C-alpha positions in Angstrom: -4.1 20.5 -14.5 -2.5 20.5 -10.6 0.8 18.9 -11.1 1.9 16.6 -7.7 5.5 16.1 -8.0 7.6 13.2 -6.0 11.4 13.5 -7.1 12.4 11.0 -4.9 10.3 8.2 -6.9 10.4 9.7 -10.2 6.6 9.7 -10.6 4.1 13.1 -10.8 0.6 13.0 -9.9 -2.1 14.9 -12.4 -4.9 16.2 -10.5 -8.0 18.1 -12.5 -11.8 19.3 -11.5 -13.7 19.5 -14.2 -16.4 21.7 -14.7 -19.3 19.2 -13.4 -17.4 18.2 -10.1 -15.9 15.2 -11.5 -12.1 15.3 -9.8 -9.7 13.5 -12.1 -6.7 12.0 -10.4 -3.6 10.8 -13.4 -0.5 8.9 -12.6 1.6 7.8 -15.3 3.6 4.9 -14.5 7.0 4.6 -17.3 7.5 1.1 -18.8 4.3 0.0 -17.4 1.8 -1.4 -20.3 -1.4 -1.7 -18.3 -3.3 0.9 -16.9 -6.0 0.6 -13.9 -9.1 3.0 -13.6 -11.2 3.4 -10.5 -14.4 5.3 -10.3 -15.2 5.8 -7.0 -18.5 7.0 -5.3 -18.6 8.4 -2.2 -21.1 6.3 -0.2 -21.2 2.8 1.1 -23.6 0.7 3.8 -23.7 3.3 6.2 -24.9 6.1 4.3 -28.6 4.6 4.4 -29.7 7.7 6.6 -29.4 11.0 5.4 -31.3 14.8 5.0 -32.0 15.5 1.5 -33.2 18.9 0.8 -34.1 19.6 4.6 -36.5 16.7 5.0 -35.2 12.8 6.6 -34.9 9.8 4.0 -34.5 6.6 6.0 -33.7 3.7 3.2 -33.1 -0.1 3.9 -30.0 -1.7 5.1 -28.3 -3.0 1.9 -29.1 -0.7 -0.7 -25.8 0.6 -1.7 -24.4 -2.6 -2.5 -27.8 -3.1 -4.4 -27.3 0.0 -6.5 -23.6 -1.2 -6.8 -24.9 -4.8 -8.9 -28.0 -2.8 -10.6 -25.9 -0.7 -12.2 -24.5 -3.3 -14.0 -27.9 -4.5 -15.0 -28.6 -2.3 -18.9 -31.3 -2.6 -20.7 -29.8 -3.9 -24.2 -26.5 -4.3 -23.4 -24.0 -6.4 -20.7 -21.5 -4.5 -19.2 -18.9 -7.3 -18.4 -19.0 -8.2 -22.0 -18.2 -4.5 -23.2 -15.2 -4.9 -21.4 -14.6 -8.1 -22.1 -14.3 -7.4 -25.8 -11.4 -4.7 -25.7 -9.8 -7.5 -23.3 -10.3 -5.0 -19.7 -10.9 -7.0 -16.6 -13.5 -4.9 -15.0 -15.0 -5.3 -11.3 -16.9 -3.5 -8.4 -17.3 -3.6 -4.9 -19.0 -1.7 -1.7 -17.5 -1.1 0.9 -19.0 0.6 4.8 -18.5 4.5 3.2 -17.3 3.7 -0.9 -18.2 2.1 -3.8 -16.1 1.3 -6.7 -15.6 0.8 -10.4 -12.9 -0.8 -12.1 -10.9 -1.7 -15.1 -7.1 -2.7 -15.9 -6.4 -3.1 -19.3 -3.5 -3.6 -21.9 -5.2 -1.6 -25.0 -8.1 0.6 -25.9 -8.1 2.9 -23.1 -10.0 4.9 -24.1 -13.0 3.1 -25.2 -12.6 1.3 -21.8 -13.3 5.1 -20.4 -16.0 5.6 -21.7 -17.8 2.5 -21.0 -16.8 2.9 -17.5 -18.0 6.1 -17.1 -21.3 5.7 -19.1 -22.7 2.5 -17.5 -22.0 4.1 -14.0 -23.5 7.4 -14.9 -26.1 6.1 -17.4 -28.5 4.0 -15.4 -31.2 2.0 -16.5 -33.8 1.2 -13.8 -37.3 -0.8 -13.7 -39.5 -2.4 -11.3 -39.4 -5.9 -13.2 -34.9 -5.4 -12.6 -35.5 -4.2 -9.2 -37.3 -7.1 -8.0 -35.5 -10.3 -10.4 -32.1 -8.5 -8.3 -33.5 -9.2 -4.8 -33.6 -13.1 -6.0 -29.7 -13.0 -6.5 -28.8 -10.9 -3.9 -30.5 -12.9 -1.3 -28.3 -15.7 -2.8 -25.3 -14.0 -2.2 -26.4 -13.2 1.8 -27.3 -16.4 2.2 -23.8 -17.4 0.9 -21.9 -15.4 3.4 -24.2 -16.5 5.9 -23.0 -19.8 5.7 -18.9 -18.3 6.1 -18.2 -18.9 9.3 -15.3 -16.2 9.0 -17.1 -13.8 7.5 -20.3 -14.2 10.3 -17.3 -13.7 13.1 -16.0 -10.9 11.4 -19.6 -9.0 10.6 -20.9 -10.1 14.4 -18.0 -9.1 16.0 -18.3 -5.2 13.8 -22.3 -5.6 15.4 -21.2 -6.1 18.7 -19.2 -3.1 18.8 -21.7 -1.1 17.2 -25.1 -2.2 18.5 -28.2 -0.9 17.0 -26.2 1.2 14.2 -26.3 0.9 10.5 -22.6 -0.6 11.4 -24.8 -3.6 12.7 -25.7 -4.6 9.6 -24.0 -6.6 6.9 -22.9 -4.6 4.0 -25.4 -6.1 1.8 -28.0 -5.8 4.0 -30.4 -9.3 5.0 -33.0 -10.7 3.2 -35.6 -8.7 4.8 -34.0 -5.7 4.1 -33.2 -6.2 0.7 -36.6 -7.2 0.0 -38.2 -3.9 1.5 -35.6 -2.3 -1.4 -38.1 -0.5 -3.8 -37.7 1.3 -7.3 -38.1 4.8 -5.7 -35.8 3.8 -2.9 -33.1 2.8 -6.0 -33.4 5.8 -7.8 -33.3 8.5 -5.3 -30.3 6.9 -3.9 -29.1 7.1 -7.2 -29.8 11.0 -7.9 -28.6 11.8 -4.3 -25.2 10.1 -4.1 -24.0 9.0 -7.7 -23.1 12.9 -8.7 -20.2 13.7 -10.3 -19.0 16.1 -7.2 -19.4 12.9 -4.8 -17.2 10.6 -7.5 -13.7 10.7 -7.6 -11.5 9.3 -11.0 -7.6 7.8 -10.4 -5.9 6.6 -13.5 -2.5 4.9 -13.3 -0.4 3.0 -15.5 0.1 3.2 -19.3 -1.2 6.8 -20.2 -1.0 10.5 -21.2 -2.1 12.6 -19.1 -3.3 15.7 -21.8 -4.7 13.0 -24.0 -6.6 10.8 -21.0 -8.0 14.1 -19.5 -9.4 15.3 -23.1 -10.9 12.0 -23.3 -12.7 12.0 -20.0 -13.9 15.7 -20.3 -15.5 15.2 -23.6 -17.4 12.1 -22.3 -18.7 14.3 -19.3 -19.3 17.0 -21.9 -22.0 15.1 -23.4 -23.8 14.7 -20.4 -26.4 16.3 -18.3 -25.3 18.3 -15.2 -27.8 16.7 -12.4 -30.4 18.8 -10.4 -28.2 20.6 -7.3 -29.4 18.7 -3.8 -28.5 19.9 -0.7 -27.4 16.2 1.6 -26.7 15.7 5.1 -25.7 11.9 6.4 -26.8 11.0 9.2 -24.6 8.3 11.4 -25.9 7.6 15.2 -22.8 5.3 16.8 -24.5 4.5 20.5 -21.8 3.3 22.8 -21.0 0.1 23.6 -22.6 -1.5 26.8 -20.4 -3.7 29.0 -17.9 -6.1 27.1 -19.8 -9.6 25.8 -18.6 -12.7 24.6 -21.7 -13.4 22.1 -21.9 -17.2 21.1 -22.3 -18.7 17.4 -23.6 -22.2 16.7 -21.7 -23.2 13.5 -20.9 -25.9 11.5 -16.7 -26.0 12.2 -14.2 -28.0 13.0 -12.8 -25.9 14.8 -14.0 -22.6 17.1 -13.2 -19.8 15.9 -12.6 -16.5 17.7 -13.1 -12.9 16.6 -12.1 -9.9 19.2 -12.9 -6.8 18.2 -11.5 -3.1 19.8 -13.5 -0.4 18.8 -11.9 3.1 18.2 -13.4 6.2 20.2 -10.8 8.4 19.7 -10.5 11.3 17.7 -8.8 10.5 14.3 -7.6 13.7 12.2 -8.0 13.6 8.1 -5.8 13.3 5.4 -2.2 13.0 5.5 -2.7 13.0 10.0 -5.6 10.3 9.1 -2.9 7.9 7.0 0.0 8.5 9.9 -2.7 7.1 12.5 -3.4 3.9 10.3 0.4 3.3 10.3 1.0 3.7 13.6 -1.5 1.5 14.4 -0.7 -1.4 11.7 3.1 -1.2 12.9 1.4 -1.3 16.4 -0.3 -4.4 15.6 2.6 -6.0 14.2 4.8 -5.2 17.3 3.0 -7.6 19.5 0.7 -9.8 16.9 3.4 -10.5 14.0 4.7 -13.6 13.7 8.2 -12.0 14.9 6.8 -10.7 18.0 7.7 -12.5 21.3 3.9 -12.8 21.7 2.3 -14.1 18.8 5.4 -17.0 19.3 4.0 -17.9 22.8 0.5 -18.1 21.5 1.6 -20.3 19.0 4.1 -22.5 20.8 1.2 -22.4 23.7 -1.0 -23.9 20.9 -3.2 -21.5 21.0 -2.9 -20.0 18.1 -2.0 -21.1 14.6 -1.5 -20.0 10.7 -5.1 -18.6 10.8 -4.1 -16.0 13.7 -5.1 -12.5 11.4 -5.9 -8.8 12.2 -7.0 -6.2 10.3 -7.6 -2.3 11.0 -10.5 -0.3 8.9 -10.2 3.5 9.6 -13.0 5.0 8.0 -15.7 8.1 7.8 -16.8 8.0 11.1 -15.3 5.5 12.7 -12.3 2.9 13.3 -11.9 -0.4 15.0 -9.9 -3.4 14.3 -10.3 -7.5 14.5 -8.5 -9.8 15.9 -8.9 -13.4 14.8 -8.6 -17.1 14.3 -9.2 -20.9 14.8 -8.1 -21.8 18.3 -8.8 -25.4 20.0 -8.8 -22.7 23.4 -11.2 -19.9 22.5 -11.5 -18.9 26.3 -7.8 -18.7 26.6 -7.2 -17.2 23.5 -9.5 -14.3 24.4 -8.2 -13.7 27.9 -4.2 -13.7 26.2 -5.4 -11.3 23.6 -6.6 -8.8 26.5 -3.7 -9.2 28.6 -1.4 -9.1 25.5 -3.1 -5.6 24.3 -3.4 -3.9 28.1 0.3 -4.6 28.4 1.4 -2.8 24.9 1.6 1.0 26.2 4.1 -0.2 28.8 6.0 -2.2 27.0 6.2 -0.5 23.2 8.7 1.8 24.1 11.3 -0.5 24.8 11.1 -2.1 21.1 13.2 0.1 19.2 15.0 -2.8 17.0 11.5 -4.6 16.6 10.4 -1.0 15.5 13.4 0.0 12.7 12.5 -4.0 11.6 9.0 -3.4 11.4 9.3 -0.1 9.8 11.6 -1.6 6.8 9.5 -4.4 6.0 6.7 -2.3 5.7 8.6 -0.1 4.0 9.8 -3.1 1.5 5.7 -3.7 1.2 5.6 -0.1 -0.2 7.9 -0.5 -2.3 6.5 -4.0 -3.9 3.2 -1.8 -4.5 4.9 0.6 -6.5 5.3 -1.9 -9.3 1.4 -3.1 -9.4 -0.7 -0.2 -10.9 -3.7 -2.4 -9.1 -2.2 -2.2 -5.6 -1.4 1.7 -6.4 -5.2 2.4 -7.3 -6.2 0.2 -4.6 -4.0 2.4 -2.3 -5.7 5.5 -3.2 -8.8 7.3 -1.5 -10.2 10.2 -3.0 -12.5 11.1 -0.2 -10.3 12.1 2.9 -9.7 15.7 1.6 -6.1 16.1 0.0 -4.3 14.4 -2.7 -2.9 11.6 -0.9 -0.9 8.6 -2.7 0.9 5.6 -2.2 4.1 7.7 -2.2 2.8 10.0 0.5 2.6 7.4 2.8 5.9 5.8 2.2 7.1 9.5 3.1 4.7 9.3 6.4 6.3 5.8 7.1 9.8 7.6 6.6 9.7 10.1 9.5 7.4 8.4 11.7 9.2 8.2 15.0 8.7 5.1 18.1 7.2 8.2 20.1 4.6 8.8 17.4 3.6 5.0 17.4 3.4 4.8 21.3 1.4 8.2 21.3 -0.8 7.0 18.7 -1.5 3.6 20.2 -1.8 4.9 23.7 -4.9 7.6 22.4 -6.1 4.8 20.8 -6.4 2.0 22.8 -7.1 3.7 26.4 -9.9 4.8 24.6 -11.0 1.6 22.9 -14.1 -0.6 24.1 -13.8 -4.3 23.4 -15.8 -7.2 22.1 -15.5 -10.7 21.4 -16.9 -13.3 19.4 -16.9 -17.3 19.4 -18.4 -19.5 16.8 -18.2 -23.2 17.6 -20.5 -25.9 16.9 -22.9 -27.0 20.0 -21.0 -29.8 21.4 -18.2 -27.6 21.5 -18.9 -24.5 23.6 -17.5 -26.6 26.9 -14.0 -26.6 25.6 -11.4 -24.7 27.6 -14.1 -23.0 29.8 
């Protein structure tokens, strides 16, 4: 196994790529009683179109999320029940670019690893089960359609990336899910659920050599998949001129979401993480509770405690979404755009504020180091390098305000903006 040492933190990461292509990351944590394992698949909602052995394939929106659901549906056993019998907690989720299956346990690590690897790598699909799952996912889609915050987020992304795979909800919609067939599910599984397109990260209470031996024994009993040539196809057309999309929903107060689509190139690996951390600090300097701009918005009664922002940097795209409940939606959008426009001119004067934000972020990382769930949640096995939370801290330590200013300028200079207002019909005239 390759050993990556983090002497400043007394931690080690063991890395091994198995003969079948599965990459295993093992990080033992001394003094921990629990272990968390995440089996990741480099496949998400944006991967519905691809070239397979030279032929173009376009599958219905939502198929990655649909496949995640189907992995738990077996012929003669319940996956969650198997985990529950060992005392483990299990879960799974699908994002734009990844599907993760995970468990946490304080005992029976070998048994739980076998459950995890077997239920993901040994599928069971039938026409009847595919058809039955459609009704279950339709209910989930309709539930989220009635969630104003969820709708504001995905409507904003759809406005930033119109006529693209990102304009679709991760789960798809009722119509696209209805189109999913058994053939679609089997083809998606054969194409992407391959050992070389997966990573297994385990941290907490474990012995690296023993754990790797269990994994190798499990993989040795499985047939190698037939080799395929896959090229992902994701076209992201440019946005049209800036608009404010109005959505009518049953809300007590209007909601606003403002999105910024990054159009500048983002590096991969450590440099990509540096970019993410810099953008996060930029937003904290101007939109966190400690920022002057936030304080003005709050005291002008334009925002409240629902105010938040998030930044996503994924394979092939990056964007930010700022959202809040407000009685003054038009004014909030105008003020946010003004704050964003002034960032390049103001950021270099915030040396003291930068150090405070940097220290706060460093404290957050130190806190995460005491949680195997947080450590595994930060890890991404598909960015081209073995980069852990400890690498992120080192990147943060070496970051200067000039780094943040340079990266912020690159992001903002090329970004396009779209906004969404969610209101009751009678609220539309407010502050306009």
